[in-house]
C-alpha positions in Angstrom: 14.5 1.4 21.4 12.7 2.0 18.4 9.5 1.4 20.2 10.6 4.2 22.7 10.6 6.9 20.2 7.6 5.6 18.3 5.5 5.6 21.4 6.7 9.0 22.3 5.8 10.2 18.9 2.3 8.8 19.3 1.9 10.6 22.9 3.0 13.9 21.3 0.5 13.3 18.4 -2.2 12.6 20.9 -1.5 15.8 22.9 -1.6 18.0 19.6 -4.6 16.3 18.3 -6.4 17.0 21.8 -5.5 20.6 21.6 -6.4 21.0 17.8 -8.3 24.2 17.2 -12.0 23.8 16.2 -11.8 26.3 13.4 -9.1 24.0 11.8 -11.6 21.7 10.5 -12.5 20.1 7.0 -16.2 19.0 6.8 -16.3 19.1 10.6 -13.2 16.7 10.9 -9.9 17.1 12.6 -7.0 15.0 11.4 -6.4 11.8 13.4 -2.8 12.4 14.2 -2.3 9.4 16.2 -3.5 7.3 13.2 -1.3 9.2 10.9 1.7 8.6 13.1 0.9 5.0 13.2 0.7 4.9 9.6 3.8 6.3 9.0 5.7 4.3 11.3 4.0 1.0 10.1 4.9 1.8 6.5 8.4 2.0 7.5 8.5 -1.3 9.1 7.2 -5.0 9.1 3.5 -6.1 10.1 4.6 -7.1 13.5 6.0 -3.7 14.5 2.9 -2.0 12.9 0.4 -4.3 15.0 2.4 -3.5 18.1 2.4 0.2 17.5 -1.2 -0.1 16.7 -1.9 -1.5 20.0 -0.4 1.4 21.6 -2.0 3.8 19.3 -5.3 2.4 20.5 -4.2 2.3 23.9 -3.4 5.9 24.0 -6.2 7.3 21.8 -8.8 5.0 23.9 -7.4 6.2 27.2 -7.6 10.0 26.2 -11.2 9.4 25.0 -12.4 7.4 27.9 -14.8 5.4 25.6 -14.5 2.2 23.5 -11.0 1.4 24.8 -11.2 -2.1 23.1 -12.6 -0.7 19.9 -9.8 1.7 19.6 -7.1 -1.1 20.6 -8.5 -3.6 18.0 -9.1 -1.2 15.2 -5.6 0.2 15.3 -3.8 -3.0 15.8 -5.4 -4.1 12.6 -4.5 -1.0 10.9 -0.9 -1.1 11.9 -0.7 -4.5 10.8 -2.3 -3.7 7.3 0.1 -0.8 7.0 3.1 -3.0 7.7 1.7 -5.4 5.0 1.6 -2.4 2.4 5.3 -1.8 3.3 6.0 -5.2 1.9 4.0 -5.1 -0.9 3.8 -1.5 -2.4 6.1 0.9 -0.6 8.1 3.2 -2.9 9.5 6.6 -2.8 6.5 7.8 -4.7 4.7 10.3 -2.4 1.3 9.1 -3.9 1.7 5.8 -1.9 1.5 7.0 1.7 -1.0 9.7 0.8 -3.2 7.1 -0.9 -2.6 4.4 1.8 -3.4 7.1 4.6 -6.8 7.5 2.7 -7.5 3.9 2.5 -6.4 2.9 5.8 -8.3 5.7 7.4 -11.4 4.5 6.0 -10.8 0.8 6.8 -9.9 1.8 10.6 -12.8 4.2 11.0 -15.3 1.7 9.1 -14.3 -1.1 11.4 -14.8 1.4 14.4 -18.1 2.4 13.3 -19.2 -1.4 13.1 -18.3 -1.8 16.8 -19.8 1.6 17.7 -22.7 2.5 15.6 -23.8 6.1 15.3 -27.3 7.4 14.8 -26.7 10.0 12.2 -25.0 8.2 9.4 -25.0 11.2 7.1 -22.7 13.2 9.5 -20.5 10.3 10.1 -20.1 10.1 6.3 -19.1 13.9 5.9 -16.7 13.7 8.9 -15.0 10.5 7.5 -14.6 12.2 4.0 -13.0 15.3 5.9 -10.7 13.1 7.9 -9.4 11.2 5.1 -8.8 14.5 3.2 -7.1 15.9 6.4 -5.0 12.4 7.0 -4.1 12.4 3.3 -2.8 16.2 3.3 -0.9 15.6 6.6 0.6 12.4 5.6 1.8 14.0 2.4 3.4 16.7 4.4 5.0 14.4 7.0 6.4 12.3 4.0 8.2 15.0 2.3 9.5 16.4 5.7 10.9 13.0 6.5 12.2 12.4 2.9 13.9 15.9 3.2 15.6 14.8 6.5 16.7 11.6 5.3 18.0 13.4 2.2 20.1 15.8 4.3 21.3 13.2 6.5 22.7 11.4 3.4 24.3 14.4 2.1 26.0 15.0 5.5 27.3 11.4 5.8 28.5 11.5 2.2 30.2 14.9 2.9 31.8 13.5 5.9 33.4 10.8 4.1 35.2 13.2 1.6 
């Protein structure tokens, strides 16, 4: 059942990402919401779950784009696995951890994708990647704070129900 809601979240993120307004960009980049959802789920689970979620994230994203399906699947699977490893090694309640993790995992994921699919205009790619890293970090921070608020509210309700 945990895979069901995670995959539904990836599909919703892909739908929102596909309809993201073009005027809401940073250095010409839009946030990679599918990657953010993948990182968020994988940070809260083990590497196996992260890799499986990465496979589905790559499948969804590659299917929507219609190009480089294999590259999307491989890069997202590795990214999900790495995010699961981060959970085992570094995860804490500090909001800096998921934010900085979103930055370096975006760099790793997109770097691997660029190795498989080289682009002719390297300056544009670097600018876009910098914007995507900034966007992913900001959205990850907001998502982390929102999820932490929901978890705290749930714990308070649970504690009040015991009284």
